[in-house]
VODO-924965 format. One record per residue (C-alpha): residue in three letters; x, y, z; residue number from 1; chain. Coordinates in nm, 4 decimals, m for minus. Layout:
<nodes>
NODE ALA X Y Z NUM A
...
</nodes>
This chain:
<nodes>
NODE MET m16.8834 m7.3427 m24.7526 1 A
NODE LYS m17.1657 m7.2091 m24.5883 2 A
NODE LYS m17.4546 m7.1902 m24.8053 3 A
NODE ILE m17.7463 m7.0677 m24.6090 4 A
NODE THR m18.0448 m6.8410 m24.7044 5 A
NODE PHE m18.0278 m6.4771 m24.6256 6 A
NODE ALA m18.3800 m6.4560 m24.4613 7 A
NODE PHE m18.2406 m6.7354 m24.1854 8 A
NODE PHE m17.9047 m6.6249 m24.1462 9 A
NODE ILE m18.0059 m6.2663 m24.0545 10 A
NODE SER m18.2899 m6.3741 m23.8487 11 A
NODE LEU m18.0900 m6.5514 m23.6375 12 A
NODE LEU m17.7943 m6.3197 m23.6244 13 A
NODE CYS m18.0154 m6.0474 m23.5125 14 A
NODE LEU m18.2115 m6.2117 m23.2560 15 A
NODE LYS m17.9043 m6.4297 m23.0922 16 A
NODE THR m17.5844 m6.1856 m23.1163 17 A
NODE SER m17.5091 m5.8671 m22.9694 18 A
NODE LEU m17.6885 m5.5095 m23.0670 19 A
NODE GLN m17.6448 m5.3874 m23.3778 20 A
NODE ALA m18.1020 m4.6537 m23.7393 21 A
NODE GLN m18.1102 m4.4296 m23.5291 22 A
NODE ASN m17.7540 m4.3540 m23.3894 23 A
NODE PHE m17.6386 m4.1481 m23.0875 24 A
NODE VAL m18.0186 m4.0706 m23.0265 25 A
NODE GLY m18.0452 m3.7408 m22.8410 26 A
NODE GLY m17.6613 m3.6690 m22.8598 27 A
NODE ASN m17.6000 m3.5532 m23.2154 28 A
NODE ILE m17.8296 m3.2349 m23.2101 29 A
NODE GLY m17.7629 m2.9340 m22.9746 30 A
NODE GLN m17.5397 m2.6334 m22.8956 31 A
NODE TYR m17.2276 m2.8788 m22.8090 32 A
NODE SER m17.3265 m3.1908 m23.0761 33 A
NODE GLY m16.9653 m3.0946 m23.2479 34 A
NODE ILE m16.8519 m3.4060 m23.4546 35 A
NODE PHE m17.1666 m3.5868 m23.4088 36 A
NODE GLY m17.3578 m3.3247 m23.5481 37 A
NODE VAL m17.1635 m3.3524 m23.8700 38 A
NODE LEU m17.2905 m3.7193 m23.8926 39 A
NODE GLU m17.6345 m3.5736 m23.9323 40 A
NODE ASN m17.5780 m3.2815 m24.1473 41 A
NODE PRO m17.2344 m3.1565 m24.2953 42 A
NODE ALA m17.3366 m2.8113 m24.2486 43 A
NODE LEU m17.2931 m2.8086 m23.8820 44 A
NODE ALA m16.9041 m2.8267 m23.9311 45 A
NODE LYS m16.9227 m2.4800 m23.8916 46 A
NODE ASP m16.9669 m2.4639 m23.5353 47 A
NODE ASP m16.9075 m2.1412 m23.3104 48 A
NODE SER m16.9009 m2.3452 m23.0048 49 A
NODE TYR m16.5562 m2.5170 m23.0426 50 A
NODE LYS m16.2300 m2.4699 m23.1532 51 A
NODE LEU m16.1781 m2.8016 m23.1820 52 A
NODE ASP m16.3726 m3.1429 m23.0962 53 A
NODE VAL m16.1604 m3.4888 m23.0883 54 A
NODE ASN m16.3503 m3.7987 m23.0765 55 A
NODE LEU m16.1782 m4.0958 m22.9605 56 A
NODE PHE m16.4084 m4.3654 m22.9553 57 A
NODE ALA m16.7631 m4.3659 m22.9884 58 A
NODE VAL m16.9797 m4.6864 m23.0730 59 A
NODE SER m17.4028 m4.7306 m23.1098 60 A
NODE GLY m17.5712 m5.0022 m23.1593 61 A
NODE PHE m17.9629 m5.0604 m23.2338 62 A
NODE LEU m18.1906 m5.3433 m23.2783 63 A
NODE GLY m18.5634 m5.3812 m23.3651 64 A
NODE ASN m18.8201 m5.6317 m23.4816 65 A
NODE ASP m19.1627 m5.6952 m23.4457 66 A
NODE TYR m19.1522 m6.0810 m23.3997 67 A
NODE VAL m18.9856 m6.1305 m23.0358 68 A
NODE ALA m19.0227 m5.9057 m22.7288 69 A
NODE ILE m18.8236 m5.9162 m22.4255 70 A
NODE ASP m18.9587 m5.8003 m22.0691 71 A
NODE PHE m18.6747 m5.5958 m21.9190 72 A
NODE SER m18.8824 m5.4718 m21.6373 73 A
NODE ASP m18.9116 m5.8669 m21.5150 74 A
NODE TRP m18.5797 m5.8118 m21.3254 75 A
NODE ASN m18.6304 m6.1709 m21.1861 76 A
NODE SER m18.5873 m6.3503 m21.5046 77 A
NODE PHE m18.2403 m6.2032 m21.5544 78 A
NODE ARG m18.1429 m6.2495 m21.1875 79 A
NODE ASP m18.2346 m6.6429 m21.2298 80 A
NODE GLY m18.0548 m6.6702 m21.5840 81 A
NODE PHE m18.2185 m6.5663 m21.9165 82 A
NODE ASN m18.3486 m6.8262 m22.1205 83 A
NODE PHE m18.3718 m6.7348 m22.5064 84 A
NODE ASP m18.6464 m6.9907 m22.5691 85 A
NODE THR m18.8851 m6.9057 m22.2543 86 A
NODE ASP m18.8339 m6.5749 m22.1663 87 A
NODE LEU m18.9230 m6.4194 m22.4872 88 A
NODE SER m19.2807 m6.3587 m22.5965 89 A
NODE ARG m19.3307 m6.4344 m22.9898 90 A
NODE ASN m19.5557 m6.2577 m23.2469 91 A
NODE PRO m19.5353 m6.4308 m23.5561 92 A
NODE ASN m19.7165 m6.2982 m23.8421 93 A
NODE PRO m19.6816 m6.3292 m24.2280 94 A
NODE ARG m19.5108 m5.9747 m24.2472 95 A
NODE ASN m19.2290 m5.9854 m23.9477 96 A
NODE LYS m18.9516 m5.7524 m24.0029 97 A
NODE PHE m18.6120 m5.7335 m23.8349 98 A
NODE PHE m18.3618 m5.4484 m23.8623 99 A
NODE GLY m18.0935 m5.3073 m23.6818 100 A
NODE ASN m17.7330 m5.1242 m23.7296 101 A
NODE GLY m17.4017 m5.0652 m23.5723 102 A
NODE ASP m17.1910 m4.7616 m23.5713 103 A
NODE VAL m16.8505 m4.7382 m23.4794 104 A
NODE LEU m16.6687 m4.3892 m23.4905 105 A
NODE GLY m16.3119 m4.3798 m23.4792 106 A
NODE PRO m16.0416 m4.1148 m23.4396 107 A
NODE SER m16.2210 m3.7927 m23.5967 108 A
NODE ALA m16.1765 m3.4164 m23.5642 109 A
NODE LEU m16.3794 m3.0957 m23.6157 110 A
NODE PHE m16.1991 m2.7812 m23.6144 111 A
NODE GLN m16.2893 m2.4268 m23.7191 112 A
NODE LEU m16.0764 m2.2793 m24.0134 113 A
NODE ASN m16.1818 m1.9188 m23.9453 114 A
NODE SER m16.5078 m1.7484 m23.8750 115 A
NODE THR m16.6901 m1.8563 m24.1812 116 A
NODE SER m16.5686 m2.2280 m24.2502 117 A
NODE GLY m16.5194 m2.5261 m24.0706 118 A
NODE LEU m16.3702 m2.8637 m24.1462 119 A
NODE ALA m16.3956 m3.1959 m24.0199 120 A
NODE ILE m16.2169 m3.5613 m24.0382 121 A
NODE SER m16.4104 m3.8793 m23.9463 122 A
NODE THR m16.3656 m4.2436 m23.9522 123 A
NODE ARG m16.6277 m4.4997 m23.9229 124 A
NODE PHE m16.7258 m4.8570 m23.9366 125 A
NODE ARG m17.0919 m4.9402 m23.9987 126 A
NODE THR m17.3080 m5.2412 m24.0171 127 A
NODE PHE m17.6619 m5.2637 m24.1421 128 A
NODE PHE m17.9248 m5.5295 m24.1767 129 A
NODE ASN m18.3002 m5.5424 m24.2802 130 A
NODE ILE m18.5178 m5.8240 m24.3276 131 A
NODE TYR m18.8936 m5.7647 m24.4802 132 A
NODE ASN m19.1960 m5.9971 m24.4769 133 A
NODE LEU m19.0357 m6.2989 m24.3141 134 A
NODE ASP m19.3150 m6.5447 m24.1751 135 A
NODE GLY m19.3009 m6.5993 m23.8151 136 A
NODE GLU m19.4567 m6.9150 m23.8393 137 A
NODE ILE m19.1740 m7.0185 m24.0893 138 A
NODE TYR m18.9108 m6.8706 m23.8678 139 A
NODE ASP m19.0422 m7.0667 m23.5618 140 A
NODE LEU m19.0170 m7.3895 m23.7519 141 A
NODE ALA m18.6331 m7.3177 m23.8926 142 A
NODE SER m18.5551 m7.2372 m23.5327 143 A
NODE SER m18.6608 m7.5756 m23.3916 144 A
NODE VAL m18.9706 m7.4432 m23.2094 145 A
NODE ASP m19.2105 m7.7129 m23.1507 146 A
NODE ILE m19.5396 m7.6409 m23.3648 147 A
NODE ASN m19.8249 m7.8586 m23.2743 148 A
NODE SER m20.0771 m7.7237 m23.5334 149 A
NODE ASP m20.1041 m7.7254 m23.9457 150 A
NODE PHE m20.0487 m7.3544 m24.1073 151 A
NODE GLY m20.0021 m7.2602 m24.4695 152 A
NODE VAL m19.8804 m6.9142 m24.5356 153 A
NODE THR m19.7602 m6.7191 m24.8367 154 A
NODE LEU m19.4593 m6.4916 m24.8547 155 A
NODE GLU m19.4783 m6.1972 m25.0985 156 A
NODE GLN m19.1700 m5.9869 m25.1678 157 A
NODE LEU m18.9355 m6.1453 m24.8905 158 A
NODE SER m18.6355 m5.9214 m24.9045 159 A
NODE GLY m18.3512 m5.8170 m24.6831 160 A
NODE THR m17.9585 m5.7152 m24.6687 161 A
NODE GLY m17.6935 m5.7237 m24.4462 162 A
NODE HIS m17.3820 m5.4953 m24.5146 163 A
NODE GLY m17.0769 m5.3615 m24.3304 164 A
NODE TRP m16.8256 m5.0963 m24.4489 165 A
NODE GLY m16.5659 m4.8332 m24.3339 166 A
NODE GLU m16.5673 m4.4771 m24.4001 167 A
NODE VAL m16.2989 m4.1953 m24.4288 168 A
NODE GLY m16.4852 m3.8853 m24.4381 169 A
NODE LEU m16.3572 m3.5162 m24.5196 170 A
NODE SER m16.6577 m3.2456 m24.4410 171 A
NODE TYR m16.6093 m2.8819 m24.5366 172 A
NODE ALA m16.9016 m2.6041 m24.4310 173 A
NODE ARG m16.9172 m2.2591 m24.5285 174 A
NODE THR m17.1114 m1.9593 m24.3975 175 A
NODE LEU m17.3362 m1.8199 m24.6897 176 A
NODE ILE m17.5136 m1.5548 m24.5446 177 A
NODE ASN m17.4262 m1.3978 m24.1954 178 A
NODE SER m17.6449 m1.1057 m24.0606 179 A
NODE ASN m17.8269 m1.0227 m23.7709 180 A
NODE GLN m18.1406 m1.1830 m23.9080 181 A
NODE LEU m18.0149 m1.4777 m24.0296 182 A
NODE GLU m17.7066 m1.7225 m24.0612 183 A
NODE LEU m17.7016 m1.9923 m24.3379 184 A
NODE ASN m17.4562 m2.2456 m24.3897 185 A
NODE ALA m17.4211 m2.5068 m24.6293 186 A
NODE GLY m17.1952 m2.8272 m24.5993 187 A
NODE VAL m17.0788 m3.1189 m24.7693 188 A
NODE THR m16.8757 m3.4644 m24.6509 189 A
NODE LEU m16.6867 m3.6564 m24.9207 190 A
NODE LYS m16.6624 m3.9985 m24.8233 191 A
NODE TYR m16.4011 m4.2914 m24.9318 192 A
NODE LEU m16.5969 m4.6293 m24.8447 193 A
NODE ILE m16.4143 m4.9581 m24.8019 194 A
NODE GLY m16.6025 m5.2747 m24.8405 195 A
NODE GLY m16.6382 m5.5221 m24.5591 196 A
NODE GLY m16.8843 m5.7827 m24.6729 197 A
NODE GLY m17.2544 m5.8453 m24.7483 198 A
NODE VAL m17.5273 m6.0724 m24.8293 199 A
NODE PHE m17.8749 m6.0172 m24.9768 200 A
NODE GLY m18.1880 m6.2184 m25.0597 201 A
NODE TYR m18.4997 m6.1800 m25.2193 202 A
NODE SER m18.8139 m6.3997 m25.3057 203 A
NODE GLN m19.1081 m6.2575 m25.5202 204 A
NODE ARG m19.3697 m6.5224 m25.3655 205 A
NODE LEU m19.2874 m6.8183 m25.1407 206 A
NODE GLN m19.5700 m7.0380 m25.0398 207 A
NODE ALA m19.5362 m7.2961 m24.7502 208 A
NODE ASN m19.8113 m7.5642 m24.5998 209 A
NODE TYR m19.6917 m7.7480 m24.2981 210 A
NODE ALA m19.8713 m8.0860 m24.1449 211 A
NODE SER m19.7729 m8.1326 m23.7835 212 A
NODE SER m19.9162 m8.4875 m23.7972 213 A
NODE ASN m19.5929 m8.6113 m23.9983 214 A
NODE LYS m19.4155 m8.2883 m24.0021 215 A
NODE ALA m19.4121 m8.2544 m24.3505 216 A
NODE LEU m19.3072 m7.9004 m24.4799 217 A
NODE THR m19.4120 m7.8566 m24.8581 218 A
NODE THR m19.3155 m7.5357 m25.0292 219 A
NODE SER m19.3069 m7.3784 m25.3520 220 A
NODE GLY m19.1642 m7.0824 m25.5049 221 A
NODE SER m18.7735 m6.9690 m25.5548 222 A
NODE LEU m18.5200 m6.7908 m25.3538 223 A
NODE ASP m18.2684 m6.5678 m25.4640 224 A
NODE TYR m17.9815 m6.4823 m25.2508 225 A
NODE ALA m17.6075 m6.3661 m25.2977 226 A
NODE TYR m17.3049 m6.2752 m25.0542 227 A
NODE THR m16.9348 m6.1386 m25.1072 228 A
NODE GLU m16.6470 m6.2968 m25.1594 229 A
NODE GLY m16.4915 m6.4227 m24.8320 230 A
NODE PHE m16.8359 m6.3803 m24.6598 231 A
NODE GLU m16.8916 m6.7607 m24.6604 232 A
NODE ASN m16.6216 m6.8303 m24.4753 233 A
NODE ASP m16.7156 m6.5816 m24.2007 234 A
NODE SER m16.4028 m6.3687 m24.3467 235 A
NODE PHE m16.5252 m6.0356 m24.2807 236 A
NODE SER m16.2776 m5.8051 m24.3442 237 A
NODE LEU m16.1876 m5.4199 m24.4849 238 A
NODE SER m15.8823 m5.5548 m24.6517 239 A
NODE SER m16.0995 m5.6938 m24.9211 240 A
NODE GLY m16.0121 m5.4542 m25.2104 241 A
NODE SER m16.3707 m5.3296 m25.2647 242 A
NODE SER m16.4641 m4.9932 m25.2418 243 A
NODE GLY m16.7025 m4.6944 m25.3170 244 A
NODE LEU m16.7401 m4.3377 m25.3075 245 A
NODE GLY m17.0330 m4.1814 m25.1099 246 A
NODE ALA m17.1416 m3.8229 m25.0087 247 A
NODE ASP m17.3661 m3.5921 m24.7284 248 A
NODE LEU m17.5128 m3.2744 m24.8445 249 A
NODE GLY m17.6586 m3.0160 m24.5806 250 A
NODE ILE m17.7816 m2.6699 m24.5118 251 A
NODE SER m17.8323 m2.5583 m24.1746 252 A
NODE PHE m17.9642 m2.2041 m24.0322 253 A
NODE LYS m17.9761 m1.9900 m23.7213 254 A
NODE ILE m18.2026 m1.7070 m23.6587 255 A
NODE PRO m17.9419 m1.5205 m23.4111 256 A
NODE SER m18.0707 m1.4332 m23.0413 257 A
NODE SER m18.0051 m1.0754 m22.8867 258 A
NODE ASP m18.0302 m1.2517 m22.5417 259 A
NODE GLN m17.7066 m1.4180 m22.5362 260 A
NODE SER m17.8067 m1.5312 m22.1615 261 A
NODE LEU m18.0828 m1.7365 m22.3230 262 A
NODE SER m17.8783 m1.8832 m22.6304 263 A
NODE SER m17.6779 m1.7550 m22.9343 264 A
NODE TYR m17.9996 m1.8365 m23.1272 265 A
NODE LYS m18.3744 m1.7876 m23.1270 266 A
NODE LEU m18.4187 m2.1210 m23.3648 267 A
NODE LYS m18.1581 m2.3320 m23.5204 268 A
NODE GLY m18.2600 m2.5984 m23.8116 269 A
NODE GLY m18.1182 m2.7986 m24.1166 270 A
NODE ILE m18.1982 m3.0282 m24.3688 271 A
NODE SER m17.9641 m3.2985 m24.5138 272 A
NODE ILE m17.9497 m3.5971 m24.7727 273 A
NODE THR m17.7071 m3.8530 m24.6008 274 A
NODE ASP m17.5476 m4.1521 m24.7459 275 A
NODE LEU m17.5126 m4.1107 m25.1233 276 A
NODE GLY m17.3136 m4.3722 m25.2819 277 A
NODE LYS m17.2326 m4.7244 m25.2880 278 A
NODE VAL m16.9661 m5.0191 m25.2290 279 A
NODE SER m16.8730 m5.2169 m25.5412 280 A
NODE TYR m16.7501 m5.6219 m25.4955 281 A
NODE ASP m16.6064 m5.8376 m25.7739 282 A
NODE ASN m16.6654 m6.2135 m25.7685 283 A
NODE SER m16.9688 m6.2329 m25.5648 284 A
NODE THR m17.1653 m6.5634 m25.5407 285 A
NODE PHE m17.5253 m6.5909 m25.6619 286 A
NODE PHE m17.7436 m6.9001 m25.5715 287 A
NODE ASP m18.0996 m6.9410 m25.7399 288 A
NODE TYR m18.3069 m7.2006 m25.5439 289 A
NODE ASP m18.6152 m7.3859 m25.6712 290 A
NODE LEU m18.7952 m7.4455 m25.3503 291 A
NODE ASN m19.0646 m7.6728 m25.5071 292 A
NODE ALA m19.0334 m7.9768 m25.2648 293 A
NODE THR m19.1714 m8.1560 m24.9344 294 A
NODE ILE m18.9427 m8.2064 m24.6579 295 A
NODE ASN m18.9620 m8.3399 m24.2746 296 A
NODE SER m18.9303 m8.0124 m24.0384 297 A
NODE ASP m18.6649 m8.2558 m23.8486 298 A
NODE GLU m18.4401 m8.1976 m24.1094 299 A
NODE PHE m18.3868 m7.8413 m23.9041 300 A
NODE ARG m18.2840 m8.0078 m23.6036 301 A
NODE ASN m18.0340 m8.2578 m23.7400 302 A
NODE LYS m17.8476 m8.0093 m24.0238 303 A
NODE THR m17.7536 m7.6698 m24.0896 304 A
NODE LEU m17.9757 m7.4812 m24.3045 305 A
NODE ASP m17.7052 m7.5106 m24.6234 306 A
NODE GLU m17.7170 m7.8651 m24.5721 307 A
NODE VAL m18.1150 m7.8722 m24.5651 308 A
NODE LEU m18.0849 m7.6694 m24.9022 309 A
NODE ALA m17.8395 m7.8600 m25.0677 310 A
NODE ASP m17.9920 m8.1999 m24.9919 311 A
NODE ASN m18.3335 m8.1020 m25.0657 312 A
NODE TYR m18.3763 m7.8247 m25.3354 313 A
NODE PRO m18.2227 m7.7666 m25.6621 314 A
NODE GLY m18.0453 m7.4672 m25.7481 315 A
NODE SER m17.7506 m7.3147 m25.9652 316 A
NODE GLU m17.4481 m7.1180 m25.8635 317 A
NODE SER m17.3136 m6.8371 m26.0462 318 A
NODE ARG m17.0392 m6.5252 m26.0056 319 A
NODE ARG m17.1234 m6.1716 m26.0652 320 A
NODE ASN m17.0257 m5.8171 m25.9471 321 A
NODE LEU m17.2350 m5.6630 m25.6801 322 A
NODE ASP m17.3067 m5.3256 m25.5868 323 A
NODE PHE m17.4299 m5.2455 m25.2213 324 A
NODE GLN m17.6262 m4.9245 m25.1948 325 A
NODE LEU m17.5739 m4.7027 m24.8967 326 A
NODE PRO m17.8541 m4.6338 m24.6736 327 A
NODE THR m17.9664 m4.2963 m24.8267 328 A
NODE ALA m18.2230 m4.0596 m24.6061 329 A
NODE PHE m18.3633 m3.7355 m24.5882 330 A
NODE ARG m18.2983 m3.5779 m24.2645 331 A
NODE ALA m18.4154 m3.2552 m24.0849 332 A
NODE PHE m18.3981 m3.1056 m23.7587 333 A
NODE VAL m18.5149 m2.7946 m23.5561 334 A
NODE ASP m18.3859 m2.6953 m23.2452 335 A
NODE LEU m18.5531 m2.4138 m23.0118 336 A
NODE PRO m18.4185 m2.2227 m22.6718 337 A
NODE VAL m18.7162 m2.2255 m22.4200 338 A
NODE THR m18.5250 m2.0922 m22.1025 339 A
NODE SER m18.1640 m2.0457 m21.9933 340 A
NODE GLY m18.0344 m2.4007 m22.0483 341 A
NODE LEU m18.3306 m2.5638 m22.1477 342 A
NODE PHE m18.3983 m2.6737 m22.5074 343 A
NODE VAL m18.6463 m2.8553 m22.7006 344 A
NODE SER m18.5525 m3.0453 m23.0407 345 A
NODE LEU m18.7449 m3.2115 m23.3246 346 A
NODE GLN m18.5472 m3.4362 m23.5362 347 A
NODE THR m18.6701 m3.6870 m23.8420 348 A
NODE ALA m18.5135 m3.8980 m24.0653 349 A
NODE VAL m18.6963 m4.0981 m24.3696 350 A
NODE SER m18.5535 m4.3395 m24.5939 351 A
NODE LEU m18.5118 m4.2776 m24.9637 352 A
NODE ARG m18.4557 m4.6292 m25.0614 353 A
NODE GLU m18.7433 m4.8069 m25.2111 354 A
NODE PHE m18.8837 m5.1073 m25.0218 355 A
NODE GLY m18.7336 m5.4319 m25.1615 356 A
NODE GLU m18.4570 m5.2480 m25.3463 357 A
NODE ASN m18.1659 m5.4699 m25.3383 358 A
NODE PRO m17.9026 m5.5012 m25.2356 359 A
NODE SER m17.9514 m5.2065 m25.0285 360 A
NODE SER m17.9421 m5.0940 m24.6501 361 A
NODE SER m18.2285 m4.9040 m24.5472 362 A
NODE LEU m18.3028 m4.6622 m24.2766 363 A
NODE ILE m18.6121 m4.7180 m24.0064 364 A
NODE ASN m18.8072 m4.3744 m24.0557 365 A
NODE PHE m18.8139 m4.1967 m23.7315 366 A
NODE ILE m18.9660 m3.8746 m23.5557 367 A
NODE THR m18.7837 m3.7716 m23.2262 368 A
NODE LEU m18.8740 m3.4919 m22.9750 369 A
NODE ASN m18.6077 m3.4474 m22.7378 370 A
NODE PRO m18.5985 m3.2087 m22.4322 371 A
NODE ARG m18.2450 m3.1279 m22.2822 372 A
NODE PHE m18.0902 m2.9108 m22.0194 373 A
NODE GLU m17.7501 m2.8210 m22.1614 374 A
NODE LYS m17.4397 m2.6277 m22.0474 375 A
NODE LYS m17.1049 m2.6121 m22.1848 376 A
NODE TRP m16.9466 m2.8998 m21.9997 377 A
NODE PHE m17.2677 m3.0972 m21.9266 378 A
NODE SER m17.5906 m3.1762 m22.0894 379 A
NODE ILE m17.8779 m3.4416 m22.0092 380 A
NODE TYR m18.1684 m3.5331 m22.2555 381 A
NODE SER m18.4731 m3.7391 m22.2373 382 A
NODE PRO m18.5619 m3.7976 m22.6270 383 A
NODE LEU m18.8806 m3.9804 m22.7318 384 A
NODE SER m18.8883 m4.1144 m23.0644 385 A
NODE PHE m19.1758 m4.2804 m23.2648 386 A
NODE ARG m19.0132 m4.5359 m23.4961 387 A
NODE GLN m19.1176 m4.7183 m23.8316 388 A
NODE TYR m19.2815 m5.0554 m23.7374 389 A
NODE GLN m19.3035 m5.0173 m23.3855 390 A
NODE SER m19.6641 m4.9595 m23.2192 391 A
NODE GLY m19.5377 m4.7324 m22.9266 392 A
NODE PRO m19.2951 m4.4657 m22.8542 393 A
NODE ALA m18.9582 m4.5249 m22.7438 394 A
NODE TRP m18.8335 m4.3277 m22.4480 395 A
NODE GLY m18.4760 m4.2748 m22.3612 396 A
NODE LEU m18.2216 m4.0949 m22.1253 397 A
NODE GLY m17.8628 m3.9828 m22.1746 398 A
NODE PHE m17.6193 m3.7307 m22.0738 399 A
NODE ARG m17.2842 m3.5578 m22.1863 400 A
NODE ALA m17.0099 m3.4892 m21.9046 401 A
NODE GLY m16.7099 m3.3077 m22.0535 402 A
NODE PRO m16.5581 m3.6024 m22.2489 403 A
NODE VAL m16.7985 m3.8655 m22.1802 404 A
NODE MET m17.1175 m3.9598 m22.3599 405 A
NODE LEU m17.3572 m4.2455 m22.2810 406 A
NODE GLY m17.7107 m4.2969 m22.3337 407 A
NODE SER m17.9791 m4.4886 m22.4851 408 A
NODE GLY m18.3060 m4.3799 m22.7131 409 A
NODE SER m18.5126 m4.6633 m22.5182 410 A
NODE ILE m18.3963 m4.7573 m22.1884 411 A
NODE LEU m18.7050 m4.6039 m21.9821 412 A
NODE SER m18.9512 m4.7376 m22.2267 413 A
NODE ASN m18.7909 m5.0627 m22.1948 414 A
NODE LEU m18.7903 m5.0580 m21.8016 415 A
NODE LEU m19.1714 m4.9717 m21.8308 416 A
NODE ALA m19.3258 m5.1733 m22.0928 417 A
NODE SER m19.3887 m5.5393 m22.0690 418 A
NODE ASN m19.2957 m5.6072 m22.4351 419 A
NODE SER m18.9753 m5.4333 m22.5718 420 A
NODE TYR m18.9357 m5.5018 m22.9386 421 A
NODE SER m18.6410 m5.2639 m22.9722 422 A
NODE THR m18.3261 m5.1453 m22.7778 423 A
NODE ASP m18.0278 m4.9337 m22.8247 424 A
NODE LEU m17.7365 m4.8051 m22.6569 425 A
NODE TYR m17.4473 m4.5770 m22.7420 426 A
NODE VAL m17.1239 m4.4376 m22.5698 427 A
NODE GLY m16.8297 m4.1936 m22.6740 428 A
NODE LEU m16.4994 m4.0584 m22.5207 429 A
NODE ARG m16.3818 m3.6949 m22.6725 430 A
NODE ILE m16.1712 m3.4232 m22.6086 431 A
NODE PRO m16.3598 m3.0842 m22.6396 432 A
NODE ILE m16.1978 m2.7409 m22.6715 433 A
NODE TYR m16.4484 m2.5009 m22.6548 434 A
NODE SER m16.4648 m2.1333 m22.8064 435 A
NODE LYS m16.4395 m1.8357 m22.5819 436 A
NODE GLN m16.7642 m1.7000 m22.7465 437 A
</nodes>
């Protein structure tokens, strides 16, 4: 049975596996966002641009941290073979953070019931992880990085969550006001949640002192962590029997335009609260470890982390029921036509989950300015985002060409910057049937 601490488990996972927040950056707000707009705000299910918008498959991944950076602009390192240990720049500090998510949108459809209401059906699989206040030097030591100097650190409120779940959503939007001055829509998405599995951990205070002369690591404090049934055996399945209910709520508005050659609206916007709800798991495993001990750092080279814990630290084990909260967030956007075919939008999201609230997934706060050129069958956009825990902006590029959507919210900044701490990518395939209006 794999019994490893949450902190180390998620750190290794997010740094050494494929990409896993901000999804479909640039492609989810616009005249032709369709089903992707409904994910941001259910009121956008009332959409005059489509008779029917069918998503066949779309996937979006986001990964970020403030501990390790990659120089994407140095193509020689990739051409000669990328080395994880030598081609990364590390920035260890007492409060390093790791975060990311993956979003797979399966078969889904948006269609208009009549002139005042729209309906959408969606299927999704999502993964989130967040870890806060993991000391970078401790991570280096656990990752078998050679450390030739002494250090002492105190970790305050080390916490994190990793969770994966499926969703089946039904969205409905209706026009409340429709005049020459204002169109106001309201919408709701109800979700049936299917649990896949999760893990979380927390330590109020953890002290560590390392003596490089004899490789002695002395720790004090405690560590609590838990995982859902089957997770310890790498059994990650939506057939676990765990379930829950969720919801999105939203309103949107349009100020109609008399100049239809420019756009159907002078201004468009909306606010929403997304991902209300939780997934409940029965018979989850809880561990409580007492970390008051001194061990040799070579333990991490010769043993797995679960073996290090079992061999060196006393702990207790129990079974309990566990609720994983969804990454509840407040979202808002405005969209403004500038000239014929040229638009600019401003979009933001703020997490409504408190720091250290376990077990709970948490959105990374962001604000995105997105200029775009958009026609019925084609659009190209270049979003500029400011993300929580990132010192500089993320600059991306994406396009929609008929049924195909492809983009990244950070590809340009990653290619230009010498150190990139986050990256994302998305691709989608859909069948659009546009309205004649």
